[in-house]
C-alpha positions as CSV (number, residue, x, y, z in Angstrom):
1,M,-7.1,-31.0,-8.6
2,I,-6.6,-27.4,-7.8
3,N,-3.2,-26.2,-6.2
4,P,-3.3,-26.6,-2.3
5,K,-1.7,-23.2,-2.4
6,V,-4.6,-21.8,-4.5
7,A,-7.3,-24.0,-3.0
8,A,-6.2,-22.6,0.6
9,L,-6.2,-18.2,-0.8
10,Q,-8.6,-16.3,0.9
11,K,-10.6,-13.6,-1.8
12,S,-9.6,-10.2,-1.0
13,A,-11.9,-8.6,1.2
14,T,-11.0,-4.6,0.1
15,L,-12.0,-5.9,-3.6
16,K,-15.1,-7.9,-2.6
17,I,-16.6,-5.4,-0.9
18,T,-15.2,-2.6,-3.8
19,A,-17.4,-4.8,-6.1
20,Q,-20.2,-4.9,-4.1
21,T,-20.2,-1.1,-3.9
22,K,-19.8,-0.9,-7.7
23,K,-22.9,-2.7,-8.3
24,L,-24.8,-0.7,-6.5
25,V,-24.0,2.1,-7.8
26,R,-24.2,0.6,-10.9
27,E,-28.0,0.2,-10.0
28,G,-28.3,3.8,-9.7
29,R,-28.0,4.0,-5.2
30,D,-26.8,6.6,-4.3
31,V,-23.5,4.9,-2.4
32,V,-20.9,6.7,-0.5
33,N,-17.9,5.1,-1.0
34,F,-15.4,5.0,1.8
35,A,-14.1,1.7,0.6
36,A,-12.2,2.9,-2.3
37,G,-8.3,1.9,-2.5
38,E,-7.7,4.4,-5.6
39,P,-7.8,8.2,-5.6
40,D,-11.1,9.8,-7.0
41,F,-8.8,12.3,-9.0
42,D,-8.3,11.4,-12.9
43,T,-5.2,10.6,-14.1
44,P,-3.4,14.5,-14.7
45,D,-3.4,15.5,-18.5
46,F,0.1,16.0,-18.5
47,I,0.2,12.1,-18.1
48,K,-2.4,10.8,-20.8
49,E,-0.8,13.0,-22.9
50,A,2.1,11.4,-22.8
51,A,0.6,8.3,-23.4
52,H,-1.2,9.7,-26.5
53,R,2.2,10.8,-27.6
54,A,3.8,6.9,-27.3
55,I,0.7,5.3,-29.1
56,D,1.0,7.9,-32.0
57,R,4.8,7.2,-32.4
58,G,3.7,3.3,-32.1
59,E,5.6,2.6,-28.9
60,T,3.5,-0.4,-28.8
61,K,6.0,-3.5,-28.9
62,Y,7.7,-5.4,-26.6
63,T,10.1,-3.6,-23.5
64,P,12.7,-5.6,-21.9
65,S,11.2,-7.4,-19.7
66,T,12.1,-5.3,-16.6
67,G,11.3,-2.1,-18.0
68,M,12.3,1.1,-20.6
69,P,15.9,1.6,-19.7
70,A,14.8,5.3,-19.5
71,L,12.3,4.6,-16.9
72,K,14.6,2.5,-14.9
73,E,17.0,5.1,-15.2
74,A,14.7,7.7,-14.0
75,I,13.8,5.8,-11.1
76,A,17.2,5.4,-9.9
77,E,17.6,8.7,-10.3
78,K,14.6,9.4,-8.2
79,L,15.5,7.0,-5.6
80,A,19.4,8.5,-5.4
81,K,17.8,12.0,-5.3
82,E,14.9,11.7,-3.3
83,N,15.7,8.6,-0.9
84,S,18.8,9.0,-0.8
85,I,19.0,5.1,-2.1
86,P,21.9,5.1,-4.6
87,K,20.8,2.6,-6.9
88,E,22.2,2.2,-11.1
89,H,19.1,1.0,-13.2
90,Q,20.4,-2.8,-13.3
91,Q,19.1,-2.2,-9.5
92,V,15.5,-1.3,-10.5
93,I,12.8,-3.8,-12.2
94,V,9.3,-2.1,-13.4
95,T,6.6,-4.1,-12.4
96,S,3.0,-4.6,-13.3
97,G,1.9,-2.6,-10.3
98,A,3.4,-2.5,-6.9
99,K,1.2,-5.7,-6.1
100,Y,3.8,-7.4,-8.1
101,A,6.8,-5.9,-7.1
102,L,6.1,-7.5,-3.9
103,Y,5.2,-10.6,-5.0
104,T,8.3,-11.3,-7.0
105,A,10.2,-10.2,-4.0
106,L,8.9,-12.7,-2.0
107,L,8.7,-15.4,-4.4
108,T,12.6,-14.1,-5.0
109,L,13.6,-14.1,-1.2
110,L,11.6,-17.5,0.5
111,A,12.8,-20.8,0.5
112,P,10.0,-23.2,2.1
113,N,8.6,-22.6,5.6
114,E,11.1,-19.6,6.1
115,E,9.2,-17.3,8.1
116,V,8.2,-13.5,7.5
117,I,7.5,-11.4,10.5
118,V,4.0,-9.0,9.8
119,P,3.1,-6.2,11.9
120,A,-0.8,-6.1,12.0
121,P,-2.7,-5.0,11.3
122,Y,-1.5,-5.5,7.8
123,W,-2.5,-5.2,4.2
124,V,-4.8,-7.7,3.1
125,S,-2.6,-9.5,0.2
126,Y,0.4,-9.6,2.5
127,P,-0.3,-13.1,3.9
128,E,-1.9,-14.7,0.7
129,M,1.5,-13.6,-1.6
130,I,3.4,-15.4,1.6
131,K,1.6,-18.7,1.2
132,L,1.9,-18.5,-2.8
133,A,5.5,-17.9,-2.1
134,G,5.5,-21.0,0.0
135,G,6.7,-18.9,3.3
136,T,5.3,-19.1,6.6
137,M,3.5,-15.6,8.2
138,K,4.4,-14.8,11.8
139,P,2.3,-11.7,12.7
140,L,3.7,-9.1,15.1
141,P,0.8,-7.2,17.2
142,L,0.7,-3.6,17.1
143,T,-1.6,-1.6,19.8
144,A,-3.6,1.6,19.5
145,E,-1.6,2.2,22.8
146,R,1.6,2.5,20.3
147,S,-0.1,4.5,17.6
148,F,-0.4,1.2,15.6
149,K,3.6,1.0,15.6
150,I,6.3,-1.8,15.9
151,D,7.5,-2.1,19.4
152,P,11.6,-2.9,19.1
153,A,11.5,-5.2,21.9
154,L,9.0,-7.1,20.7
155,L,10.3,-7.5,17.2
156,K,13.2,-8.7,18.9
157,Q,11.3,-11.2,20.4
158,H,9.9,-12.3,17.8
159,L,12.6,-13.3,15.8
160,T,13.8,-16.8,15.4
161,P,16.4,-18.7,13.0
162,Q,13.8,-19.2,10.6
163,S,13.1,-15.4,10.4
164,K,13.7,-14.4,6.9
165,V,12.1,-11.4,6.1
166,L,10.5,-8.4,8.0
167,I,7.4,-6.5,5.9
168,L,7.5,-2.6,7.1
169,N,4.8,-0.6,5.2
170,Y,4.6,2.9,5.8
171,P,2.6,4.9,5.5
172,S,0.6,1.9,6.7
173,N,-2.5,0.7,4.6
174,P,-4.9,0.4,6.5
175,T,-4.1,2.6,9.8
176,G,-2.7,5.6,8.2
177,V,0.8,6.1,10.6
178,T,3.8,6.4,9.4
179,Y,7.4,6.3,10.9
180,S,9.7,8.8,11.7
181,E,13.4,8.0,11.1
182,D,14.6,8.0,14.9
183,E,11.7,5.0,14.9
184,L,13.2,3.4,11.6
185,R,16.6,3.1,12.9
186,E,15.5,1.5,16.4
187,I,14.1,-0.9,13.8
188,A,17.3,-1.3,12.0
189,A,19.2,-2.1,14.7
190,I,17.8,-4.8,15.2
191,V,17.6,-6.1,11.7
192,R,21.5,-5.5,11.8
193,A,21.8,-8.0,14.8
194,H,19.9,-10.5,13.2
195,D,22.2,-11.7,9.9
196,S,19.8,-13.7,8.0
197,L,16.9,-11.4,7.8
198,F,15.9,-8.9,4.8
199,V,13.3,-6.0,4.8
200,L,10.9,-5.8,2.5
201,S,9.8,-2.1,2.6
202,D,6.4,-0.9,1.2
203,E,6.7,2.5,0.3
204,I,3.6,2.9,-2.0
205,Y,2.1,5.5,0.3
206,E,5.8,8.3,0.8
207,K,3.8,10.7,-1.0
208,L,0.9,11.1,1.0
209,L,1.6,12.7,4.5
210,Y,0.7,15.1,6.0
211,D,1.1,18.0,8.9
212,G,4.3,18.6,7.3
213,R,5.6,15.2,7.6
214,T,8.5,13.8,5.7
215,H,9.7,10.1,4.4
216,T,12.4,8.5,5.6
217,S,13.6,5.0,3.2
218,F,14.6,2.2,4.9
219,A,17.2,1.2,2.5
220,A,19.0,4.7,3.4
221,L,19.5,4.0,6.4
222,P,23.5,3.0,7.8
223,G,23.9,-0.6,6.5
224,M,20.1,-1.4,5.4
225,A,20.7,-0.8,1.2
226,E,22.0,-4.6,0.9
227,R,19.4,-5.6,3.2
228,T,16.4,-4.0,2.1
229,L,14.2,-4.4,-1.3
230,T,12.1,-1.1,-1.7
231,V,8.8,-1.3,-3.3
232,N,7.1,1.5,-4.8
233,G,5.2,2.7,-7.8
234,F,2.9,5.2,-9.6
235,S,-0.8,4.5,-8.5
236,K,-1.3,6.2,-5.4
237,A,0.6,9.2,-6.0
238,Y,-0.7,10.1,-9.6
239,A,-4.0,8.9,-9.5
240,M,-2.6,6.2,-12.4
241,T,-4.1,2.7,-10.3
242,G,-5.2,1.5,-13.6
243,W,-2.5,1.4,-15.5
244,R,-0.3,-0.9,-13.2
245,V,3.1,0.6,-12.8
246,G,5.3,-0.6,-9.9
247,Y,8.9,-1.1,-9.2
248,L,11.1,-3.1,-7.0
249,A,14.6,-1.9,-6.1
250,G,17.2,-3.7,-4.4
251,P,20.8,-4.9,-4.6
252,E,22.1,-6.1,-7.7
253,K,22.4,-9.9,-7.2
254,I,18.4,-10.1,-5.7
255,I,17.2,-7.9,-8.2
256,G,18.8,-9.7,-11.0
257,A,17.4,-13.3,-9.8
258,A,13.9,-11.3,-9.8
259,S,14.0,-10.4,-12.8
260,N,14.3,-13.9,-14.3
261,I,10.8,-14.4,-12.9
262,L,9.2,-11.3,-15.4
263,A,10.8,-12.9,-18.2
264,H,8.9,-16.4,-17.5
265,T,5.6,-14.4,-16.2
266,T,4.7,-10.6,-17.5
267,S,7.5,-10.5,-20.1
268,C,7.3,-7.3,-19.3
269,L,5.1,-4.4,-18.2
270,C,2.3,-2.6,-21.2
271,S,4.6,0.0,-23.1
272,I,2.4,2.6,-23.3
273,S,1.9,2.9,-19.3
274,Q,5.6,2.7,-19.1
275,H,5.7,5.9,-21.2
276,A,3.2,7.5,-19.2
277,A,5.0,6.6,-16.1
278,L,8.3,8.2,-17.5
279,A,6.3,11.7,-17.7
280,A,4.9,11.2,-14.2
281,I,8.3,10.7,-12.4
282,Q,9.2,14.3,-13.9
283,D,6.3,16.1,-12.1
284,T,7.1,18.7,-9.7
285,E,3.5,20.3,-8.8
286,W,0.9,17.4,-9.1
287,I,1.2,15.6,-5.8
288,S,1.4,18.7,-3.7
289,K,-1.9,19.9,-5.3
290,M,-3.3,16.3,-4.5
291,Q,-1.9,16.5,-0.7
292,K,-3.4,19.4,0.2
293,I,-6.6,18.3,-1.0
294,L,-6.6,15.1,1.1
295,E,-5.3,17.1,3.8
296,Q,-8.3,18.8,3.9
297,R,-10.7,16.0,3.5
298,R,-8.7,14.2,6.3
299,D,-9.4,16.6,8.4
300,L,-12.8,16.7,7.5
301,L,-13.5,13.4,8.2
302,F,-11.8,13.0,11.4
303,A,-13.5,16.2,12.9
304,G,-17.1,14.5,11.8
305,L,-16.6,10.6,13.0
306,K,-15.1,12.5,16.7
307,R,-18.2,13.7,17.3
308,Y,-19.9,10.3,17.6
309,P,-19.0,9.2,21.3
310,K,-19.0,5.4,20.1
311,L,-16.3,5.6,17.6
312,S,-12.5,6.7,18.1
313,P,-11.3,7.5,15.1
314,C,-7.2,7.4,14.7
315,K,-6.0,10.7,12.7
316,P,-4.3,9.2,9.7
317,E,-0.6,10.8,9.4
318,G,-0.6,9.8,5.4
319,T,-2.1,7.6,3.1
320,F,-5.9,8.2,2.1
321,Y,-6.9,5.9,4.6
322,L,-8.6,6.3,8.2
323,F,-8.6,3.4,10.7
324,C,-11.6,4.0,13.0
325,D,-12.2,2.2,16.3
326,I,-15.4,0.6,16.9
327,R,-15.6,-1.5,19.5
328,E,-18.0,0.8,22.0
329,T,-20.7,-0.2,19.8
330,G,-20.1,-4.2,20.5
331,I,-21.2,-4.9,16.6
332,D,-17.8,-7.0,15.4
333,S,-16.0,-5.2,12.2
334,S,-17.5,-7.0,9.5
335,T,-21.3,-6.7,10.8
336,F,-21.3,-3.4,11.1
337,A,-19.6,-2.9,7.3
338,A,-22.2,-5.4,6.0
339,Q,-24.9,-3.5,7.8
340,L,-23.8,0.0,7.3
341,L,-23.9,-0.5,3.6
342,T,-27.1,-2.3,3.3
343,Q,-29.1,0.4,5.6
344,Q,-27.5,3.5,5.0
345,L,-25.5,3.0,1.8
346,V,-22.1,3.5,3.2
347,S,-19.5,1.6,1.9
348,C,-16.5,0.8,4.5
349,I,-13.6,-2.2,4.7
350,P,-13.9,-4.1,8.2
351,A,-10.6,-4.5,9.7
352,E,-11.1,-8.5,10.6
353,P,-9.4,-9.5,7.3
354,F,-6.6,-7.1,8.1
355,G,-5.4,-8.7,11.3
356,Q,-7.4,-6.4,13.4
357,E,-11.1,-7.0,15.0
358,G,-12.7,-4.2,16.0
359,Y,-12.0,-1.0,13.8
360,L,-13.2,-0.1,10.0
361,R,-10.8,1.3,7.3
362,M,-12.4,4.5,5.8
363,S,-10.8,5.8,2.6
364,F,-11.3,9.8,2.2
365,A,-10.3,9.4,-1.2
366,T,-13.4,11.3,-2.1
367,G,-15.3,14.7,-2.2
368,E,-16.1,16.7,0.6
369,E,-20.0,16.6,-0.3
370,Q,-19.7,12.9,-0.2
371,I,-17.5,12.4,3.2
372,E,-20.3,15.3,5.2
373,K,-23.1,12.9,3.6
374,G,-21.4,9.9,5.0
375,I,-21.0,11.5,8.4
376,A,-24.4,12.2,8.8
377,R,-25.6,8.4,7.4
378,I,-23.1,6.8,9.9
379,G,-24.7,8.9,12.9
380,A,-27.9,7.9,11.8
381,F,-26.7,4.1,11.5
382,L,-25.3,4.7,15.0
383,E,-28.8,5.9,16.5
384,K,-30.5,3.0,15.5
């Protein structure tokens, strides 16, 4: 009765726990939310005002299925200027969030049973998207000893003639680590040697980097522009999660094929959201302000968790997630997260659905008072 591909899908662990957290909040419970996958900041006023103006002008009709020309041109200009990826507007499509950009890319690239190399731990939706697209996921294990970064030698060993796509996600959800240009060049050398391999580079957190780090886009590396599809969007950096604006950029032939998927599925992204994104992409101040606040919160959470001998937090280089090793507690991550929520009203995401047992993903996209309260409650939980 139900398509076997759909029946085989796992529910999103992050959305499930987020729903439980919101339910407790609606009931009036004082929950500290370290599970959030979105900034706690409101969308900046200048973006909302642009949306209001679009409504007042009557910009409420269909746009081209691949996005408004003005927005696509602005994205292409951003990619060329900030990421050193020369792109024309016809090499960009605007999608209903970065998540749909990822799915559209996989659906466009994969033939049945072709392999997708996914570094683990990974974002929870990658495996399910690969299933729906008809591909086969091949996890590439990462280790804390290598700071959860790809070991080039191991990547080389994992590649087979069936390998079609390598997913890169940096800065990483859930680990918070990112890659230097030199580290990316090592990966690019392996990709160049494997003729049929494409890279799907998920760079949605590119603006959220700390300690003076800078972002290098994979497609900007020598020989990688024609082998890379870049995914990005406005949700994280501009606190626009509910506006659902993402984009996919890559070789014109592949983007042209992906455009047909949009035409027959979403038709187009919400016109008002596109006008809001057009205002956001011209910003020069908002992101740096949010980045500074998030870096302070990261430091607060990391220092607080370091006080507890049974916890080993990994200091994030980017995103707003901290990956915390809880193996010394002797409790598996799902049990730990469930008990922490029911006993101390602290919400975290267990790392098991991310392909890494023994860890929690903790979001510091919440206020400093909440972070301090959560740290104290975790301490009380550990004492029990």
